[in-house]
Each structure stands twice: as structure tokens, then as C-alpha cells.
N, CA, C and O atoms as CSV, one atom per row, in Angstrom:
chain,resi,resn,atom,element,x,y,z
A,1,MET,N,N,135.438,105.402,71.881
A,1,MET,CA,C,135.474,106.650,72.503
A,1,MET,C,C,135.107,106.503,73.950
A,1,MET,O,O,134.107,105.860,74.268
A,2,TYR,N,N,135.928,107.110,74.888
A,2,TYR,CA,C,135.592,107.068,76.312
A,2,TYR,C,C,135.000,108.339,76.775
A,2,TYR,O,O,135.401,109.402,76.301
A,3,ILE,N,N,134.044,108.298,77.699
A,3,ILE,CA,C,133.429,109.534,78.228
A,3,ILE,C,C,133.488,109.439,79.789
A,3,ILE,O,O,133.347,108.358,80.361
A,4,LYS,N,N,133.690,110.548,80.417
A,4,LYS,CA,C,133.655,110.639,81.873
A,4,LYS,C,C,132.303,111.107,82.362
A,4,LYS,O,O,131.690,112.000,81.777
A,5,ILE,N,N,131.839,110.491,83.450
A,5,ILE,CA,C,130.502,110.768,83.932
A,5,ILE,C,C,130.628,111.046,85.408
A,5,ILE,O,O,131.350,110.347,86.120
A,6,LYS,N,N,129.943,112.044,85.861
A,6,LYS,CA,C,129.748,112.297,87.321
A,6,LYS,C,C,128.294,112.104,87.579
A,6,LYS,O,O,127.463,112.812,87.010
A,7,VAL,N,N,127.949,111.131,88.452
A,7,VAL,CA,C,126.584,110.725,88.655
A,7,VAL,C,C,126.112,111.205,90.017
A,7,VAL,O,O,126.856,111.144,90.995
A,8,PHE,N,N,124.849,111.694,90.083
A,8,PHE,CA,C,124.150,112.159,91.304
A,8,PHE,C,C,122.906,111.292,91.433
A,8,PHE,O,O,121.839,111.656,90.940
A,9,PRO,N,N,123.040,110.139,92.098
A,9,PRO,CA,C,121.826,109.230,92.279
A,9,PRO,C,C,120.849,109.803,93.297
A,9,PRO,O,O,121.216,110.647,94.114
A,10,LYS,N,N,119.625,109.349,93.244
A,10,LYS,CA,C,118.528,109.761,94.124
A,10,LYS,C,C,118.262,111.284,93.982
A,10,LYS,O,O,117.954,111.974,94.954
A,11,SER,N,N,118.393,111.759,92.763
A,11,SER,CA,C,118.080,113.177,92.522
A,11,SER,C,C,116.591,113.280,92.284
A,11,SER,O,O,115.903,112.264,92.183
A,12,LYS,N,N,116.097,114.474,92.195
A,12,LYS,CA,C,114.664,114.770,91.990
A,12,LYS,C,C,114.333,114.662,90.494
A,12,LYS,O,O,113.164,114.730,90.116
A,13,ARG,N,N,115.336,114.498,89.660
A,13,ARG,CA,C,115.082,114.584,88.221
A,13,ARG,C,C,116.003,113.642,87.446
A,13,ARG,O,O,117.062,113.292,87.968
A,14,ASN,N,N,115.680,113.241,86.306
A,14,ASN,CA,C,116.525,112.548,85.424
A,14,ASN,C,C,116.982,113.473,84.354
A,14,ASN,O,O,116.175,113.918,83.538
A,15,ASP,N,N,118.293,113.791,84.324
A,15,ASP,CA,C,118.793,114.851,83.384
A,15,ASP,C,C,120.242,114.573,83.057
A,15,ASP,O,O,120.988,114.032,83.873
A,16,VAL,N,N,120.634,114.952,81.841
A,16,VAL,CA,C,122.037,114.849,81.367
A,16,VAL,C,C,122.539,116.229,81.073
A,16,VAL,O,O,121.910,116.973,80.320
A,17,VAL,N,N,123.658,116.588,81.649
A,17,VAL,CA,C,124.232,117.884,81.393
A,17,VAL,C,C,125.652,117.686,80.738
A,17,VAL,O,O,126.549,117.085,81.329
A,18,GLU,N,N,125.797,118.217,79.510
A,18,GLU,CA,C,127.105,118.033,78.878
A,18,GLU,C,C,128.091,119.166,79.272
A,18,GLU,O,O,127.866,120.354,79.042
A,19,ARG,N,N,129.200,118.693,79.882
A,19,ARG,CA,C,130.214,119.633,80.312
A,19,ARG,C,C,131.202,119.907,79.219
A,19,ARG,O,O,131.641,121.045,79.053
A,20,SER,N,N,131.571,118.873,78.451
A,20,SER,CA,C,132.475,119.013,77.293
A,20,SER,C,C,132.138,117.854,76.396
A,20,SER,O,O,131.194,117.106,76.653
A,21,GLU,N,N,132.917,117.706,75.337
A,21,GLU,CA,C,132.636,116.631,74.330
A,21,GLU,C,C,132.729,115.216,74.933
A,21,GLU,O,O,132.081,114.286,74.454
A,22,ASP,N,N,133.559,115.067,76.011
A,22,ASP,CA,C,133.696,113.765,76.600
A,22,ASP,C,C,133.463,113.690,78.074
A,22,ASP,O,O,133.933,112.763,78.735
A,23,ALA,N,N,132.713,114.694,78.629
A,23,ALA,CA,C,132.435,114.678,80.065
A,23,ALA,C,C,130.952,115.140,80.216
A,23,ALA,O,O,130.490,116.067,79.551
A,24,PHE,N,N,130.225,114.418,81.154
A,24,PHE,CA,C,128.845,114.686,81.400
A,24,PHE,C,C,128.586,114.612,82.905
A,24,PHE,O,O,129.292,113.932,83.649
A,25,ILE,N,N,127.541,115.344,83.325
A,25,ILE,CA,C,127.005,115.214,84.648
A,25,ILE,C,C,125.606,114.647,84.456
A,25,ILE,O,O,124.823,115.182,83.672
A,26,ILE,N,N,125.280,113.549,85.178
A,26,ILE,CA,C,124.022,112.888,85.047
A,26,ILE,C,C,123.296,112.844,86.421
A,26,ILE,O,O,123.833,112.389,87.431
A,27,TYR,N,N,122.053,113.342,86.386
A,27,TYR,CA,C,121.255,113.300,87.614
A,27,TYR,C,C,120.182,112.202,87.352
A,27,TYR,O,O,119.487,112.240,86.336
A,28,THR,N,N,120.065,111.237,88.277
A,28,THR,CA,C,119.105,110.141,88.109
A,28,THR,C,C,118.302,109.954,89.368
A,28,THR,O,O,118.805,110.172,90.470
A,29,LYS,N,N,117.042,109.548,89.215
A,29,LYS,CA,C,116.190,109.315,90.307
A,29,LYS,C,C,116.501,107.906,90.968
A,29,LYS,O,O,116.117,107.627,92.104
A,30,ALA,N,N,117.186,107.092,90.212
A,30,ALA,CA,C,117.531,105.735,90.659
A,30,ALA,C,C,118.473,105.763,91.890
A,30,ALA,O,O,119.296,106.663,92.055
A,31,LYS,N,N,118.305,104.725,92.742
A,31,LYS,CA,C,119.174,104.605,93.943
A,31,LYS,C,C,120.492,103.981,93.522
A,31,LYS,O,O,120.568,103.284,92.510
A,32,ALA,N,N,121.526,104.237,94.305
A,32,ALA,CA,C,122.857,103.659,94.019
A,32,ALA,C,C,122.902,102.317,94.759
A,32,ALA,O,O,123.784,102.081,95.586
A,33,GLU,N,N,121.959,101.464,94.455
A,33,GLU,CA,C,121.925,100.105,95.069
A,33,GLU,C,C,121.742,99.078,93.958
A,33,GLU,O,O,120.975,99.319,93.026
A,34,ARG,N,N,122.414,97.960,94.033
A,34,ARG,CA,C,122.277,96.811,93.136
A,34,ARG,C,C,122.449,97.249,91.674
A,34,ARG,O,O,121.857,96.637,90.785
A,35,GLY,N,N,123.203,98.237,91.419
A,35,GLY,CA,C,123.453,98.667,90.014
A,35,GLY,C,C,122.332,99.419,89.312
A,35,GLY,O,O,122.366,99.629,88.099
A,36,GLU,N,N,121.339,99.818,90.100
A,36,GLU,CA,C,120.211,100.550,89.527
A,36,GLU,C,C,120.587,101.857,88.930
A,36,GLU,O,O,120.145,102.185,87.829
A,37,ALA,N,N,121.380,102.608,89.610
A,37,ALA,CA,C,121.893,103.909,89.113
A,37,ALA,C,C,122.721,103.699,87.781
A,37,ALA,O,O,122.556,104.441,86.814
A,38,ASN,N,N,123.558,102.723,87.782
A,38,ASN,CA,C,124.417,102.457,86.614
A,38,ASN,C,C,123.545,102.135,85.365
A,38,ASN,O,O,123.834,102.601,84.263
A,39,GLU,N,N,122.461,101.317,85.570
A,39,GLU,CA,C,121.536,101.058,84.474
A,39,GLU,C,C,120.844,102.322,84.022
A,39,GLU,O,O,120.736,102.586,82.825
A,40,ALA,N,N,120.386,103.087,84.955
A,40,ALA,CA,C,119.704,104.322,84.650
A,40,ALA,C,C,120.612,105.258,83.828
A,40,ALA,O,O,120.164,105.884,82.868
A,41,VAL,N,N,121.831,105.339,84.204
A,41,VAL,CA,C,122.841,106.201,83.540
A,41,VAL,C,C,122.962,105.692,82.098
A,41,VAL,O,O,122.942,106.489,81.160
A,42,GLN,N,N,123.081,104.422,81.921
A,42,GLN,CA,C,123.236,103.892,80.531
A,42,GLN,C,C,122.000,104.235,79.660
A,42,GLN,O,O,122.140,104.582,78.488
A,43,LYS,N,N,120.826,104.134,80.236
A,43,LYS,CA,C,119.603,104.438,79.500
A,43,LYS,C,C,119.578,105.959,79.179
A,43,LYS,O,O,119.242,106.350,78.062
A,44,LEU,N,N,119.933,106.797,80.157
A,44,LEU,CA,C,119.899,108.233,79.953
A,44,LEU,C,C,120.926,108.614,78.907
A,44,LEU,O,O,120.634,109.486,78.089
A,45,LEU,N,N,122.078,108.037,78.879
A,45,LEU,CA,C,123.150,108.293,77.918
A,45,LEU,C,C,122.649,107.897,76.534
A,45,LEU,O,O,122.820,108.638,75.566
A,46,SER,N,N,122.046,106.752,76.454
A,46,SER,CA,C,121.556,106.195,75.172
A,46,SER,C,C,120.555,107.135,74.568
A,46,SER,O,O,120.600,107.389,73.364
A,47,ASN,N,N,119.659,107.656,75.357
A,47,ASN,CA,C,118.640,108.567,74.856
A,47,ASN,C,C,119.276,109.913,74.465
A,47,ASN,O,O,118.946,110.482,73.424
A,48,PHE,N,N,120.191,110.415,75.314
A,48,PHE,CA,C,120.835,111.668,75.066
A,48,PHE,C,C,121.667,111.723,73.857
A,48,PHE,O,O,121.613,112.703,73.114
A,49,LEU,N,N,122.510,110.622,73.599
A,49,LEU,CA,C,123.400,110.513,72.492
A,49,LEU,C,C,122.769,109.944,71.263
A,49,LEU,O,O,123.365,109.943,70.186
A,50,ARG,N,N,121.492,109.431,71.426
A,50,ARG,CA,C,120.744,108.807,70.343
A,50,ARG,C,C,121.541,107.606,69.710
A,50,ARG,O,O,121.718,107.496,68.497
A,51,ILE,N,N,121.999,106.728,70.640
A,51,ILE,CA,C,122.738,105.539,70.137
A,51,ILE,C,C,122.084,104.341,70.852
A,51,ILE,O,O,121.461,104.523,71.898
A,52,PRO,N,N,122.216,103.118,70.303
A,52,PRO,CA,C,121.639,101.934,70.926
A,52,PRO,C,C,122.294,101.650,72.281
A,52,PRO,O,O,123.492,101.859,72.473
A,53,LEU,N,N,121.479,101.174,73.198
A,53,LEU,CA,C,121.997,100.828,74.541
A,53,LEU,C,C,123.131,99.878,74.545
A,53,LEU,O,O,124.025,100.017,75.379
A,54,HIS,N,N,123.163,98.872,73.627
A,54,HIS,CA,C,124.206,97.874,73.651
A,54,HIS,C,C,125.560,98.418,73.245
A,54,HIS,O,O,126.550,97.694,73.351
A,55,ARG,N,N,125.657,99.682,72.775
A,55,ARG,CA,C,126.935,100.301,72.416
A,55,ARG,C,C,127.633,100.995,73.567
A,55,ARG,O,O,128.768,101.449,73.423
A,56,ILE,N,N,126.955,101.086,74.729
A,56,ILE,CA,C,127.468,101.821,75.892
A,56,ILE,C,C,127.855,100.816,76.972
A,56,ILE,O,O,127.015,100.056,77.454
A,57,HIS,N,N,129.159,100.820,77.354
A,57,HIS,CA,C,129.617,99.893,78.373
A,57,HIS,C,C,130.337,100.567,79.519
A,57,HIS,O,O,131.183,101.426,79.274
A,58,LEU,N,N,130.040,100.218,80.762
A,58,LEU,CA,C,130.732,100.786,81.909
A,58,LEU,C,C,132.126,100.144,81.959
A,58,LEU,O,O,132.269,98.921,81.934
A,59,VAL,N,N,133.143,101.006,82.031
A,59,VAL,CA,C,134.614,100.525,82.035
A,59,VAL,C,C,135.110,100.587,83.443
A,59,VAL,O,O,135.767,99.650,83.898
A,60,LYS,N,N,134.817,101.690,84.186
A,60,LYS,CA,C,135.407,101.935,85.472
A,60,LYS,C,C,134.381,102.689,86.287
A,60,LYS,O,O,133.625,103.513,85.771
A,61,GLY,N,N,134.372,102.374,87.630
A,61,GLY,CA,C,133.638,103.151,88.531
A,61,GLY,C,C,132.216,102.621,88.887
A,61,GLY,O,O,131.278,103.376,89.139
A,62,SER,N,N,132.135,101.300,88.889
A,62,SER,CA,C,130.791,100.734,89.148
A,62,SER,C,C,130.211,101.069,90.467
A,62,SER,O,O,128.991,101.099,90.629
A,63,LYS,N,N,131.072,101.327,91.432
A,63,LYS,CA,C,130.654,101.722,92.816
A,63,LYS,C,C,131.067,103.087,93.249
A,63,LYS,O,O,131.124,103.405,94.437
A,64,SER,N,N,131.359,103.895,92.251
A,64,SER,CA,C,131.747,105.293,92.500
A,64,SER,C,C,130.886,106.229,91.694
A,64,SER,O,O,130.351,105.849,90.652
A,65,PRO,N,N,130.745,107.482,92.178
A,65,PRO,CA,C,129.969,108.443,91.422
A,65,PRO,C,C,130.725,108.970,90.174
A,65,PRO,O,O,130.117,109.568,89.287
A,66,ASN,N,N,132.013,108.746,90.121
A,66,ASN,CA,C,132.837,109.110,88.950
A,66,ASN,C,C,133.047,107.857,88.108
A,66,ASN,O,O,133.688,106.898,88.536
A,67,LYS,N,N,132.484,107.890,86.887
A,67,LYS,CA,C,132.491,106.698,86.080
A,67,LYS,C,C,133.155,106.941,84.705
A,67,LYS,O,O,133.236,108.081,84.247
A,68,ILE,N,N,133.598,105.926,84.092
A,68,ILE,CA,C,134.060,105.998,82.669
A,68,ILE,C,C,133.310,105.021,81.828
A,68,ILE,O,O,133.302,103.826,82.123
A,69,PHE,N,N,132.695,105.484,80.814
A,69,PHE,CA,C,131.917,104.558,79.905
A,69,PHE,C,C,132.652,104.569,78.543
A,69,PHE,O,O,133.272,105.552,78.136
A,70,GLU,N,N,132.541,103.450,77.898
A,70,GLU,CA,C,133.047,103.364,76.495
A,70,GLU,C,C,131.834,103.288,75.536
A,70,GLU,O,O,130.873,102.543,75.728
A,71,ILE,N,N,131.966,104.102,74.517
A,71,ILE,CA,C,131.001,104.030,73.457
A,71,ILE,C,C,131.552,103.311,72.266
A,71,ILE,O,O,132.446,103.811,71.582
A,72,LYS,N,N,131.017,102.127,72.011
A,72,LYS,CA,C,131.573,101.301,70.905
A,72,LYS,C,C,130.894,101.669,69.617
A,72,LYS,O,O,129.769,102.170,69.599
A,73,GLN,N,N,131.629,101.401,68.494
A,73,GLN,CA,C,131.077,101.658,67.211
A,73,GLN,C,C,130.617,100.458,66.546
A,73,GLN,O,O,130.115,100.528,65.425
């Protein structure tokens, strides 16, 4: 399953907002430097979806606020 993410790094909060079944907005306190925001997004998704971290993989958008993650089974 693929999900679309819009990330807002350096936010004042860590939060996940579900827009639809396969689209989310994620606010993270992490900076968009050295992949810190990408790691934070993976952890937030893992907690929100209640799935192990190793099942979530970044497919597209490592340097963009618009990302696509794959949830493996």
C-alpha cells in the first residue's frame, strides 16, 4: 500500500492528520536536514498506524515536502 504525505518540518508540534485513507499531513519538530525530518515522519507514521517501523519505507520525495511511503505487509 502506498500513502501520500505532506510534511511540515520545524513545526511547533509533532502531529499526524489523516486527510483520506491514503493521504496524511504530518507536522514534525525535526529539521529538514540530514534526513532528520524523514526519520521523524517514519516514527510518527509507525505510532499513528500502529505498525512496526521496519514496514514503512520512503519511496519518493526524500528532499521534498511531498512524499510517498510504502507500507509493506
